[in-house]
PyMOL Python script that loads the backbone (N, CA, C, O; Angstrom):
from pymol import cmd

cmd.read_pdbstr("""\
ATOM      1  N   UNK A   1       0.834  -1.183   0.000  1.00  0.00           N
ATOM      2  CA  UNK A   1       0.000   0.000   0.000  1.00  0.00           C
ATOM      3  C   UNK A   1       0.877   1.245   0.000  1.00  0.00           C
ATOM      4  O   UNK A   1       1.978   1.249   0.550  1.00  0.00           O
ATOM      5  N   UNK A   2       0.374   2.287  -0.620  1.00  0.00           N
ATOM      6  CA  UNK A   2       1.087   3.555  -0.675  1.00  0.00           C
ATOM      7  C   UNK A   2       1.154   4.176   0.715  1.00  0.00           C
ATOM      8  O   UNK A   2       0.157   4.193   1.438  1.00  0.00           O
ATOM      9  N   UNK A   3       2.320   4.682   1.090  1.00  0.00           N
ATOM     10  CA  UNK A   3       2.469   5.407   2.346  1.00  0.00           C
ATOM     11  C   UNK A   3       2.920   6.823   2.035  1.00  0.00           C
ATOM     12  O   UNK A   3       3.966   7.033   1.420  1.00  0.00           O
ATOM     13  N   UNK A   4       2.122   7.790   2.465  1.00  0.00           N
ATOM     14  CA  UNK A   4       2.430   9.190   2.234  1.00  0.00           C
ATOM     15  C   UNK A   4       3.752   9.530   2.910  1.00  0.00           C
ATOM     16  O   UNK A   4       3.945   9.156   4.067  1.00  0.00           O
ATOM     17  N   UNK A   5       4.673  10.226   2.239  1.00  0.00           N
ATOM     18  CA  UNK A   5       6.004  10.455   2.805  1.00  0.00           C
ATOM     19  C   UNK A   5       6.047  11.435   3.978  1.00  0.00           C
ATOM     20  O   UNK A   5       6.989  11.393   4.769  1.00  0.00           O
ATOM     21  N   UNK A   6       5.053  12.315   4.110  1.00  0.00           N
ATOM     22  CA  UNK A   6       5.054  13.268   5.221  1.00  0.00           C
ATOM     23  C   UNK A   6       4.328  12.648   6.409  1.00  0.00           C
ATOM     24  O   UNK A   6       3.201  12.172   6.276  1.00  0.00           O
ATOM     25  N   UNK A   7       4.984  12.655   7.582  1.00  0.00           N
ATOM     26  CA  UNK A   7       4.439  11.999   8.768  1.00  0.00           C
ATOM     27  C   UNK A   7       4.229  12.954   9.940  1.00  0.00           C
ATOM     28  O   UNK A   7       3.792  12.525  11.008  1.00  0.00           O
ATOM     29  N   UNK A   8       4.534  14.248   9.761  1.00  0.00           N
ATOM     30  CA  UNK A   8       4.339  15.230  10.815  1.00  0.00           C
ATOM     31  C   UNK A   8       5.516  15.362  11.765  1.00  0.00           C
ATOM     32  O   UNK A   8       5.355  15.853  12.882  1.00  0.00           O
ATOM     33  N   UNK A   9       6.698  14.931  11.339  1.00  0.00           N
ATOM     34  CA  UNK A   9       7.874  14.904  12.211  1.00  0.00           C
ATOM     35  C   UNK A   9       8.151  16.209  12.965  1.00  0.00           C
ATOM     36  O   UNK A   9       8.533  16.161  14.134  1.00  0.00           O
ATOM     37  N   UNK A  10       7.976  17.339  12.348  1.00  0.00           N
ATOM     38  CA  UNK A  10       8.336  18.615  12.971  1.00  0.00           C
ATOM     39  C   UNK A  10       7.113  19.411  13.428  1.00  0.00           C
ATOM     40  O   UNK A  10       7.237  20.587  13.769  1.00  0.00           O
ATOM     41  N   UNK A  11       5.949  18.795  13.437  1.00  0.00           N
ATOM     42  CA  UNK A  11       4.704  19.523  13.707  1.00  0.00           C
ATOM     43  C   UNK A  11       4.181  19.294  15.126  1.00  0.00           C
ATOM     44  O   UNK A  11       4.409  18.247  15.732  1.00  0.00           O
ATOM     45  N   UNK A  12       3.480  20.293  15.633  1.00  0.00           N
ATOM     46  CA  UNK A  12       2.710  20.175  16.863  1.00  0.00           C
ATOM     47  C   UNK A  12       1.256  20.404  16.476  1.00  0.00           C
ATOM     48  O   UNK A  12       0.916  21.437  15.899  1.00  0.00           O
ATOM     49  N   UNK A  13       0.406  19.445  16.793  1.00  0.00           N
ATOM     50  CA  UNK A  13      -1.016  19.533  16.473  1.00  0.00           C
ATOM     51  C   UNK A  13      -1.770  19.929  17.723  1.00  0.00           C
ATOM     52  O   UNK A  13      -1.583  19.331  18.782  1.00  0.00           O
ATOM     53  N   UNK A  14      -2.622  20.933  17.606  1.00  0.00           N
ATOM     54  CA  UNK A  14      -3.452  21.373  18.715  1.00  0.00           C
ATOM     55  C   UNK A  14      -4.847  20.793  18.587  1.00  0.00           C
ATOM     56  O   UNK A  14      -5.460  20.854  17.521  1.00  0.00           O
ATOM     57  N   UNK A  15      -5.346  20.231  19.676  1.00  0.00           N
ATOM     58  CA  UNK A  15      -6.693  19.676  19.715  1.00  0.00           C
ATOM     59  C   UNK A  15      -7.412  20.292  20.910  1.00  0.00           C
ATOM     60  O   UNK A  15      -6.859  20.344  22.008  1.00  0.00           O
ATOM     61  N   UNK A  16      -8.639  20.757  20.703  1.00  0.00           N
ATOM     62  CA  UNK A  16      -9.480  21.256  21.789  1.00  0.00           C
ATOM     63  C   UNK A  16     -10.688  20.336  21.875  1.00  0.00           C
ATOM     64  O   UNK A  16     -11.530  20.315  20.977  1.00  0.00           O
ATOM     65  N   UNK A  17     -10.767  19.571  22.970  1.00  0.00           N
ATOM     66  CA  UNK A  17     -11.835  18.574  23.061  1.00  0.00           C
ATOM     67  C   UNK A  17     -12.059  18.193  24.519  1.00  0.00           C
ATOM     68  O   UNK A  17     -11.718  18.960  25.420  1.00  0.00           O
ATOM     69  N   UNK A  18     -12.630  17.016  24.758  1.00  0.00           N
ATOM     70  CA  UNK A  18     -13.085  16.592  26.086  1.00  0.00           C
ATOM     71  C   UNK A  18     -11.965  16.202  27.042  1.00  0.00           C
ATOM     72  O   UNK A  18     -12.218  16.068  28.239  1.00  0.00           O
ATOM     73  N   UNK A  19     -10.764  16.019  26.575  1.00  0.00           N
ATOM     74  CA  UNK A  19      -9.644  15.583  27.407  1.00  0.00           C
ATOM     75  C   UNK A  19      -8.816  14.559  26.656  1.00  0.00           C
ATOM     76  O   UNK A  19      -8.971  14.382  25.447  1.00  0.00           O
ATOM     77  N   UNK A  20      -7.931  13.884  27.387  1.00  0.00           N
ATOM     78  CA  UNK A  20      -7.042  12.912  26.756  1.00  0.00           C
ATOM     79  C   UNK A  20      -6.716  11.793  27.724  1.00  0.00           C
ATOM     80  O   UNK A  20      -6.470  12.031  28.906  1.00  0.00           O
ATOM     81  N   UNK A  21      -6.716  10.573  27.216  1.00  0.00           N
ATOM     82  CA  UNK A  21      -6.172   9.445  27.973  1.00  0.00           C
ATOM     83  C   UNK A  21      -4.665   9.502  27.762  1.00  0.00           C
ATOM     84  O   UNK A  21      -4.136   8.924  26.813  1.00  0.00           O
ATOM     85  N   UNK A  22      -3.986  10.203  28.655  1.00  0.00           N
ATOM     86  CA  UNK A  22      -2.543  10.435  28.502  1.00  0.00           C
ATOM     87  C   UNK A  22      -1.718   9.164  28.640  1.00  0.00           C
ATOM     88  O   UNK A  22      -0.522   9.181  28.346  1.00  0.00           O
ATOM     89  N   UNK A  23      -2.322   8.059  29.080  1.00  0.00           N
ATOM     90  CA  UNK A  23      -1.599   6.789  29.178  1.00  0.00           C
ATOM     91  C   UNK A  23      -1.723   5.964  27.898  1.00  0.00           C
ATOM     92  O   UNK A  23      -1.118   4.897  27.790  1.00  0.00           O
ATOM     93  N   UNK A  24      -2.490   6.441  26.944  1.00  0.00           N
ATOM     94  CA  UNK A  24      -2.685   5.687  25.696  1.00  0.00           C
ATOM     95  C   UNK A  24      -1.342   5.564  24.977  1.00  0.00           C
ATOM     96  O   UNK A  24      -0.653   6.569  24.797  1.00  0.00           O
ATOM     97  N   UNK A  25      -0.958   4.364  24.566  1.00  0.00           N
ATOM     98  CA  UNK A  25       0.361   4.170  23.947  1.00  0.00           C
ATOM     99  C   UNK A  25       0.566   4.911  22.627  1.00  0.00           C
ATOM    100  O   UNK A  25       1.711   5.135  22.236  1.00  0.00           O
ATOM    101  N   UNK A  26      -0.485   5.294  21.938  1.00  0.00           N
ATOM    102  CA  UNK A  26      -0.337   6.008  20.662  1.00  0.00           C
ATOM    103  C   UNK A  26       0.285   7.392  20.812  1.00  0.00           C
ATOM    104  O   UNK A  26       0.755   7.968  19.832  1.00  0.00           O
ATOM    105  N   UNK A  27       0.291   7.934  22.039  1.00  0.00           N
ATOM    106  CA  UNK A  27       0.799   9.290  22.257  1.00  0.00           C
ATOM    107  C   UNK A  27       2.066   9.315  23.122  1.00  0.00           C
ATOM    108  O   UNK A  27       2.517  10.390  23.518  1.00  0.00           O
ATOM    109  N   UNK A  28       2.631   8.172  23.412  1.00  0.00           N
ATOM    110  CA  UNK A  28       3.777   8.081  24.326  1.00  0.00           C
ATOM    111  C   UNK A  28       4.905   9.032  23.919  1.00  0.00           C
ATOM    112  O   UNK A  28       5.369   9.025  22.779  1.00  0.00           O
ATOM    113  N   UNK A  29       5.327   9.842  24.878  1.00  0.00           N
ATOM    114  CA  UNK A  29       6.454  10.777  24.725  1.00  0.00           C
ATOM    115  C   UNK A  29       6.210  11.849  23.660  1.00  0.00           C
ATOM    116  O   UNK A  29       7.159  12.479  23.192  1.00  0.00           O
ATOM    117  N   UNK A  30       4.948  12.061  23.272  1.00  0.00           N
ATOM    118  CA  UNK A  30       4.682  13.080  22.245  1.00  0.00           C
ATOM    119  C   UNK A  30       3.674  14.128  22.673  1.00  0.00           C
ATOM    120  O   UNK A  30       3.296  14.980  21.869  1.00  0.00           O
ATOM    121  N   UNK A  31       3.225  14.085  23.934  1.00  0.00           N
ATOM    122  CA  UNK A  31       2.304  15.101  24.440  1.00  0.00           C
ATOM    123  C   UNK A  31       3.142  16.249  24.993  1.00  0.00           C
ATOM    124  O   UNK A  31       3.865  16.076  25.974  1.00  0.00           O
ATOM    125  N   UNK A  32       3.049  17.407  24.373  1.00  0.00           N
ATOM    126  CA  UNK A  32       3.855  18.557  24.805  1.00  0.00           C
ATOM    127  C   UNK A  32       3.093  19.471  25.755  1.00  0.00           C
ATOM    128  O   UNK A  32       3.696  20.333  26.395  1.00  0.00           O
ATOM    129  N   UNK A  33       1.785  19.300  25.856  1.00  0.00           N
ATOM    130  CA  UNK A  33       1.019  20.113  26.781  1.00  0.00           C
ATOM    131  C   UNK A  33      -0.417  19.658  26.905  1.00  0.00           C
ATOM    132  O   UNK A  33      -1.046  19.264  25.923  1.00  0.00           O
ATOM    133  N   UNK A  34      -0.940  19.718  28.151  1.00  0.00           N
ATOM    134  CA  UNK A  34      -2.341  19.437  28.439  1.00  0.00           C
ATOM    135  C   UNK A  34      -2.860  20.578  29.299  1.00  0.00           C
ATOM    136  O   UNK A  34      -2.364  20.797  30.404  1.00  0.00           O
ATOM    137  N   UNK A  35      -3.850  21.305  28.806  1.00  0.00           N
ATOM    138  CA  UNK A  35      -4.430  22.413  29.551  1.00  0.00           C
ATOM    139  C   UNK A  35      -5.919  22.131  29.723  1.00  0.00           C
ATOM    140  O   UNK A  35      -6.706  22.397  28.814  1.00  0.00           O
ATOM    141  N   UNK A  36      -6.314  21.597  30.877  1.00  0.00           N
ATOM    142  CA  UNK A  36      -7.719  21.221  31.087  1.00  0.00           C
ATOM    143  C   UNK A  36      -8.583  22.409  31.499  1.00  0.00           C
ATOM    144  O   UNK A  36      -8.688  22.708  32.689  1.00  0.00           O
ATOM    145  N   UNK A  37      -9.192  23.080  30.552  1.00  0.00           N
ATOM    146  CA  UNK A  37     -10.015  24.248  30.847  1.00  0.00           C
ATOM    147  C   UNK A  37     -11.396  23.867  31.381  1.00  0.00           C
ATOM    148  O   UNK A  37     -11.918  24.544  32.267  1.00  0.00           O
ATOM    149  N   UNK A  38     -11.982  22.819  30.869  1.00  0.00           N
ATOM    150  CA  UNK A  38     -13.324  22.416  31.290  1.00  0.00           C
ATOM    151  C   UNK A  38     -13.368  21.834  32.683  1.00  0.00           C
ATOM    152  O   UNK A  38     -14.343  22.024  33.410  1.00  0.00           O
ATOM    153  N   UNK A  39     -12.311  21.120  33.064  1.00  0.00           N
ATOM    154  CA  UNK A  39     -12.199  20.518  34.385  1.00  0.00           C
ATOM    155  C   UNK A  39     -10.807  20.859  34.920  1.00  0.00           C
ATOM    156  O   UNK A  39      -9.897  20.036  34.817  1.00  0.00           O
ATOM    157  N   UNK A  40     -10.625  22.035  35.481  1.00  0.00           N
ATOM    158  CA  UNK A  40      -9.291  22.465  35.931  1.00  0.00           C
ATOM    159  C   UNK A  40      -8.590  21.404  36.780  1.00  0.00           C
ATOM    160  O   UNK A  40      -9.146  20.885  37.748  1.00  0.00           O
ATOM    161  N   UNK A  41      -7.356  21.101  36.387  1.00  0.00           N
ATOM    162  CA  UNK A  41      -6.556  20.113  37.101  1.00  0.00           C
ATOM    163  C   UNK A  41      -6.835  18.672  36.709  1.00  0.00           C
ATOM    164  O   UNK A  41      -6.196  17.759  37.230  1.00  0.00           O
ATOM    165  N   UNK A  42      -7.783  18.451  35.793  1.00  0.00           N
ATOM    166  CA  UNK A  42      -8.139  17.082  35.399  1.00  0.00           C
ATOM    167  C   UNK A  42      -8.197  16.971  33.875  1.00  0.00           C
ATOM    168  O   UNK A  42      -9.249  17.216  33.285  1.00  0.00           O
ATOM    169  N   UNK A  43      -7.080  16.604  33.225  1.00  0.00           N
ATOM    170  CA  UNK A  43      -7.066  16.500  31.764  1.00  0.00           C
ATOM    171  C   UNK A  43      -7.590  15.162  31.235  1.00  0.00           C
ATOM    172  O   UNK A  43      -7.523  14.910  30.032  1.00  0.00           O
ATOM    173  N   UNK A  44      -8.114  14.294  32.124  1.00  0.00           N
ATOM    174  CA  UNK A  44      -8.589  12.979  31.692  1.00  0.00           C
ATOM    175  C   UNK A  44      -9.718  13.121  30.669  1.00  0.00           C
ATOM    176  O   UNK A  44     -10.236  14.216  30.453  1.00  0.00           O
ATOM    177  N   UNK A  45     -10.085  12.022  30.056  1.00  0.00           N
ATOM    178  CA  UNK A  45     -11.097  12.029  28.995  1.00  0.00           C
ATOM    179  C   UNK A  45     -12.226  11.066  29.347  1.00  0.00           C
ATOM    180  O   UNK A  45     -12.231   9.935  28.862  1.00  0.00           O
ATOM    181  N   UNK A  46     -13.192  11.489  30.185  1.00  0.00           N
ATOM    182  CA  UNK A  46     -14.249  10.578  30.617  1.00  0.00           C
ATOM    183  C   UNK A  46     -15.161  10.097  29.486  1.00  0.00           C
ATOM    184  O   UNK A  46     -15.819   9.066  29.626  1.00  0.00           O
ATOM    185  N   UNK A  47     -15.209  10.816  28.388  1.00  0.00           N
ATOM    186  CA  UNK A  47     -16.085  10.436  27.274  1.00  0.00           C
ATOM    187  C   UNK A  47     -15.335   9.737  26.145  1.00  0.00           C
ATOM    188  O   UNK A  47     -15.952   9.080  25.306  1.00  0.00           O
ATOM    189  N   UNK A  48     -14.010   9.874  26.116  1.00  0.00           N
ATOM    190  CA  UNK A  48     -13.211   9.231  25.073  1.00  0.00           C
ATOM    191  C   UNK A  48     -13.129   9.980  23.762  1.00  0.00           C
ATOM    192  O   UNK A  48     -12.369   9.591  22.875  1.00  0.00           O
ATOM    193  N   UNK A  49     -13.899  11.047  23.621  1.00  0.00           N
ATOM    194  CA  UNK A  49     -13.935  11.748  22.342  1.00  0.00           C
ATOM    195  C   UNK A  49     -12.630  12.466  22.032  1.00  0.00           C
ATOM    196  O   UNK A  49     -12.142  12.389  20.904  1.00  0.00           O
ATOM    197  N   UNK A  50     -12.057  13.160  23.004  1.00  0.00           N
ATOM    198  CA  UNK A  50     -10.794  13.874  22.773  1.00  0.00           C
ATOM    199  C   UNK A  50      -9.666  12.929  22.407  1.00  0.00           C
ATOM    200  O   UNK A  50      -8.847  13.242  21.544  1.00  0.00           O
ATOM    201  N   UNK A  51      -9.618  11.773  23.059  1.00  0.00           N
ATOM    202  CA  UNK A  51      -8.596  10.772  22.747  1.00  0.00           C
ATOM    203  C   UNK A  51      -8.792  10.250  21.326  1.00  0.00           C
ATOM    204  O   UNK A  51      -7.824  10.048  20.592  1.00  0.00           O
ATOM    205  N   UNK A  52     -10.037  10.035  20.948  1.00  0.00           N
ATOM    206  CA  UNK A  52     -10.338   9.561  19.589  1.00  0.00           C
ATOM    207  C   UNK A  52      -9.909  10.590  18.540  1.00  0.00           C
ATOM    208  O   UNK A  52      -9.290  10.238  17.536  1.00  0.00           O
ATOM    209  N   UNK A  53     -10.240  11.854  18.778  1.00  0.00           N
ATOM    210  CA  UNK A  53      -9.880  12.916  17.830  1.00  0.00           C
ATOM    211  C   UNK A  53      -8.360  13.037  17.721  1.00  0.00           C
ATOM    212  O   UNK A  53      -7.818  13.137  16.620  1.00  0.00           O
ATOM    213  N   UNK A  54      -7.674  13.029  18.869  1.00  0.00           N
ATOM    214  CA  UNK A  54      -6.208  13.106  18.852  1.00  0.00           C
ATOM    215  C   UNK A  54      -5.617  11.903  18.115  1.00  0.00           C
ATOM    216  O   UNK A  54      -4.644  12.050  17.375  1.00  0.00           O
ATOM    217  N   UNK A  55      -6.188  10.731  18.308  1.00  0.00           N
ATOM    218  CA  UNK A  55      -5.706   9.538  17.612  1.00  0.00           C
ATOM    219  C   UNK A  55      -5.902   9.625  16.108  1.00  0.00           C
ATOM    220  O   UNK A  55      -5.051   9.171  15.343  1.00  0.00           O
ATOM    221  N   UNK A  56      -7.010  10.203  15.682  1.00  0.00           N
ATOM    222  CA  UNK A  56      -7.250  10.383  14.249  1.00  0.00           C
ATOM    223  C   UNK A  56      -6.221  11.329  13.646  1.00  0.00           C
ATOM    224  O   UNK A  56      -5.802  11.162  12.501  1.00  0.00           O
ATOM    225  N   UNK A  57      -5.818  12.326  14.433  1.00  0.00           N
ATOM    226  CA  UNK A  57      -4.838  13.293  13.944  1.00  0.00           C
ATOM    227  C   UNK A  57      -3.413  12.753  14.005  1.00  0.00           C
ATOM    228  O   UNK A  57      -2.663  12.887  13.038  1.00  0.00           O
ATOM    229  N   UNK A  58      -3.025  12.143  15.132  1.00  0.00           N
ATOM    230  CA  UNK A  58      -1.612  11.787  15.272  1.00  0.00           C
ATOM    231  C   UNK A  58      -1.330  10.486  16.017  1.00  0.00           C
ATOM    232  O   UNK A  58      -0.220  10.291  16.513  1.00  0.00           O
ATOM    233  N   UNK A  59      -2.301   9.610  16.103  1.00  0.00           N
ATOM    234  CA  UNK A  59      -2.029   8.305  16.697  1.00  0.00           C
ATOM    235  C   UNK A  59      -0.990   7.564  15.866  1.00  0.00           C
ATOM    236  O   UNK A  59      -1.033   7.595  14.636  1.00  0.00           O
ATOM    237  N   UNK A  60      -0.053   6.895  16.544  1.00  0.00           N
ATOM    238  CA  UNK A  60       1.003   6.205  15.790  1.00  0.00           C
ATOM    239  C   UNK A  60       0.752   4.708  15.626  1.00  0.00           C
ATOM    240  O   UNK A  60       1.587   4.000  15.064  1.00  0.00           O
ATOM    241  N   UNK A  61      -0.392   4.221  16.113  1.00  0.00           N
ATOM    242  CA  UNK A  61      -0.746   2.825  15.934  1.00  0.00           C
ATOM    243  C   UNK A  61      -0.211   1.894  16.995  1.00  0.00           C
ATOM    244  O   UNK A  61      -0.440   0.687  16.915  1.00  0.00           O
ATOM    245  N   UNK A  62       0.495   2.411  17.992  1.00  0.00           N
ATOM    246  CA  UNK A  62       1.080   1.544  19.027  1.00  0.00           C
ATOM    247  C   UNK A  62       0.017   0.731  19.760  1.00  0.00           C
ATOM    248  O   UNK A  62       0.263  -0.415  20.136  1.00  0.00           O
ATOM    249  N   UNK A  63      -1.165   1.316  19.966  1.00  0.00           N
ATOM    250  CA  UNK A  63      -2.232   0.614  20.664  1.00  0.00           C
ATOM    251  C   UNK A  63      -2.955  -0.405  19.804  1.00  0.00           C
ATOM    252  O   UNK A  63      -3.749  -1.195  20.315  1.00  0.00           O
ATOM    253  N   UNK A  64      -2.690  -0.398  18.502  1.00  0.00           N
ATOM    254  CA  UNK A  64      -3.366  -1.317  17.574  1.00  0.00           C
ATOM    255  C   UNK A  64      -2.360  -2.147  16.783  1.00  0.00           C
ATOM    256  O   UNK A  64      -2.653  -2.611  15.681  1.00  0.00           O
ATOM    257  N   UNK A  65      -1.190  -2.327  17.347  1.00  0.00           N
ATOM    258  CA  UNK A  65      -0.180  -3.117  16.644  1.00  0.00           C
ATOM    259  C   UNK A  65       0.263  -2.507  15.329  1.00  0.00           C
ATOM    260  O   UNK A  65       0.729  -3.214  14.436  1.00  0.00           O
ATOM    261  N   UNK A  66       0.118  -1.190  15.208  1.00  0.00           N
ATOM    262  CA  UNK A  66       0.524  -0.498  13.989  1.00  0.00           C
ATOM    263  C   UNK A  66      -0.506  -0.527  12.881  1.00  0.00           C
ATOM    264  O   UNK A  66      -0.281   0.050  11.817  1.00  0.00           O
ATOM    265  N   UNK A  67      -1.638  -1.192  13.106  1.00  0.00           N
ATOM    266  CA  UNK A  67      -2.639  -1.351  12.050  1.00  0.00           C
ATOM    267  C   UNK A  67      -3.457  -0.088  11.797  1.00  0.00           C
ATOM    268  O   UNK A  67      -3.888   0.148  10.669  1.00  0.00           O
ATOM    269  N   UNK A  68      -3.675   0.721  12.823  1.00  0.00           N
ATOM    270  CA  UNK A  68      -4.496   1.917  12.688  1.00  0.00           C
ATOM    271  C   UNK A  68      -3.658   3.108  13.120  1.00  0.00           C
ATOM    272  O   UNK A  68      -3.188   3.167  14.256  1.00  0.00           O
ATOM    273  N   UNK A  69      -3.473   4.061  12.206  1.00  0.00           N
ATOM    274  CA  UNK A  69      -2.653   5.236  12.509  1.00  0.00           C
ATOM    275  C   UNK A  69      -3.395   6.498  12.106  1.00  0.00           C
ATOM    276  O   UNK A  69      -4.296   6.473  11.268  1.00  0.00           O
ATOM    277  N   UNK A  70      -2.994   7.605  12.726  1.00  0.00           N
ATOM    278  CA  UNK A  70      -3.570   8.893  12.390  1.00  0.00           C
ATOM    279  C   UNK A  70      -2.898   9.491  11.167  1.00  0.00           C
ATOM    280  O   UNK A  70      -2.009   8.879  10.575  1.00  0.00           O
ATOM    281  N   UNK A  71      -3.320  10.674  10.796  1.00  0.00           N
ATOM    282  CA  UNK A  71      -2.827  11.361   9.617  1.00  0.00           C
ATOM    283  C   UNK A  71      -1.356  11.744   9.727  1.00  0.00           C
ATOM    284  O   UNK A  71      -0.618  11.666   8.745  1.00  0.00           O
ATOM    285  N   UNK A  72      -0.929  12.157  10.917  1.00  0.00           N
ATOM    286  CA  UNK A  72       0.455  12.609  11.142  1.00  0.00           C
ATOM    287  C   UNK A  72       1.044  11.849  12.348  1.00  0.00           C
ATOM    288  O   UNK A  72       1.178  12.427  13.426  1.00  0.00           O
ATOM    289  N   UNK A  73       1.394  10.576  12.179  1.00  0.00           N
ATOM    290  CA  UNK A  73       1.772   9.726  13.308  1.00  0.00           C
ATOM    291  C   UNK A  73       3.093  10.067  14.001  1.00  0.00           C
ATOM    292  O   UNK A  73       3.431   9.434  15.001  1.00  0.00           O
ATOM    293  N   UNK A  74       3.828  11.024  13.513  1.00  0.00           N
ATOM    294  CA  UNK A  74       5.071  11.430  14.186  1.00  0.00           C
ATOM    295  C   UNK A  74       4.986  12.839  14.775  1.00  0.00           C
ATOM    296  O   UNK A  74       5.959  13.341  15.338  1.00  0.00           O
ATOM    297  N   UNK A  75       3.836  13.464  14.645  1.00  0.00           N
ATOM    298  CA  UNK A  75       3.639  14.809  15.196  1.00  0.00           C
ATOM    299  C   UNK A  75       3.536  14.738  16.717  1.00  0.00           C
ATOM    300  O   UNK A  75       3.361  13.667  17.298  1.00  0.00           O
ATOM    301  N   UNK A  76       3.651  15.908  17.345  1.00  0.00           N
ATOM    302  CA  UNK A  76       3.461  16.023  18.789  1.00  0.00           C
ATOM    303  C   UNK A  76       2.110  16.662  19.051  1.00  0.00           C
ATOM    304  O   UNK A  76       1.514  17.257  18.153  1.00  0.00           O
ATOM    305  N   UNK A  77       1.622  16.539  20.294  1.00  0.00           N
ATOM    306  CA  UNK A  77       0.260  16.954  20.635  1.00  0.00           C
ATOM    307  C   UNK A  77       0.236  17.998  21.742  1.00  0.00           C
ATOM    308  O   UNK A  77       0.928  17.875  22.752  1.00  0.00           O
ATOM    309  N   UNK A  78      -0.572  19.024  21.530  1.00  0.00           N
ATOM    310  CA  UNK A  78      -0.955  19.966  22.582  1.00  0.00           C
ATOM    311  C   UNK A  78      -2.467  19.894  22.658  1.00  0.00           C
ATOM    312  O   UNK A  78      -3.151  20.193  21.679  1.00  0.00           O
ATOM    313  N   UNK A  79      -2.997  19.501  23.811  1.00  0.00           N
ATOM    314  CA  UNK A  79      -4.456  19.357  23.943  1.00  0.00           C
ATOM    315  C   UNK A  79      -4.984  20.312  25.001  1.00  0.00           C
ATOM    316  O   UNK A  79      -4.422  20.441  26.089  1.00  0.00           O
ATOM    317  N   UNK A  80      -6.076  20.977  24.655  1.00  0.00           N
ATOM    318  CA  UNK A  80      -6.767  21.883  25.572  1.00  0.00           C
ATOM    319  C   UNK A  80      -8.171  21.390  25.724  1.00  0.00           C
ATOM    320  O   UNK A  80      -8.961  21.990  26.453  1.00  0.00           O
TER     321      UNK A  80
END
""", "prot")
cmd.dss("prot")
cmd.show_as("cartoon", "prot")
cmd.util.cbc("prot")
cmd.orient("prot")
């Protein structure tokens, strides 16, 4: 299968959503900031939507054995 050559290596993607499961393996060592505005001091994702959106943007497939990846799997994440 064709693999697009750009992977987001030098990019930081900003996501504003419900929170993030910061322990999810798809984001390991690539979260540069979490600012929980809706629940101060609690960046968790009780609904799972923010984690899903972040995964669509920059998940690297670690949680799915590499089978499912986001658009920019080498980018870093800032989530608000």
